[in-house]
C-alpha positions in Angstrom: 0.7 -27.4 6.4 0.9 -23.7 7.6 -0.2 -21.0 4.7 2.0 -18.5 3.8 0.2 -15.0 5.0 2.2 -12.6 2.2 2.4 -9.2 2.0 0.6 -6.9 -0.4 1.8 -3.7 -2.1 -0.6 -1.1 -2.1 -0.7 2.3 -3.0 -1.7 5.2 -1.2 -3.3 8.8 -1.9 -2.6 10.8 1.1 -2.4 14.7 2.8 1.0 16.1 2.6 1.6 15.2 6.7 0.3 11.5 5.7 -2.9 11.8 8.3 -5.4 10.9 5.7 -4.6 8.5 3.1 -6.9 6.8 0.6 -6.2 3.6 -0.8 -5.6 4.1 -5.2 -7.4 1.3 -6.3 -4.6 -0.8 -8.2 -4.3 -4.1 -9.1 -2.8 -6.1 -6.0 0.4 -7.9 -6.0 1.2 -10.1 -3.4 4.4 -11.5 -1.9 6.1 -14.0 0.1 9.0 -11.7 1.7 9.4 -8.2 3.1 12.5 -7.6 0.8 10.8 -8.9 -2.3 7.9 -6.4 -1.4 10.1 -3.5 -0.1 12.1 -3.8 -3.8 9.3 -3.0 -6.0 8.1 0.4 -4.0 9.8 2.6 -6.0 8.6 0.5 -9.4 5.1 0.7 -8.4 5.5 4.9 -7.5 5.9 5.2 -11.9 2.7 3.2 -12.4 0.1 5.2 -14.2 -2.3 4.7 -11.3 0.5 6.3 -9.0 1.2 8.9 -11.4 -2.1 9.8 -12.2 -3.7 10.0 -8.4 -4.8 13.3 -7.4 -3.1 13.9 -4.7 -0.6 15.5 -2.8 1.6 12.6 -1.8 1.2 9.3 -3.2 3.1 6.5 -1.2 3.8 2.8 -1.4 3.7 0.5 1.6 3.7 -3.2 2.1 0.7 -4.5 5.0 0.2 -7.9 5.6 -2.8 -9.9 3.4 -5.1 -9.6 6.5 -4.6 -5.8 7.0 -5.3 -5.1 3.4 -8.2 -7.8 3.3 -9.7 -5.8 6.4 -9.0 -2.5 5.3 -11.9 -1.7 2.8 -11.7 1.4 1.7 -11.5 3.9 5.0 -8.7 6.3 5.0 -6.0 5.6 7.0 -3.6 7.6 9.0 0.4 6.3 7.7 1.6 8.6 10.7 0.6 5.5 12.8 1.8 1.5 12.6 0.5 -0.7 10.1 -0.4 -3.8 11.7 
């Protein structure tokens, strides 16, 4: 039996150029398909966590569950592909 890896919808608070982004603490939501995850990006950007974030730019990205588990609280560069 194979496990479904899934995607996690993550909020990032970023610099204007997206070179320095930090994960915004919000309850992670996991999706099975990319289309389901991407369909929720606009709504998460209207959440309390996104609206009250103190960053010049707030971005919602779907990332693999493996990437999410490994990212911790380190800053990421969203100009580079997320794998």
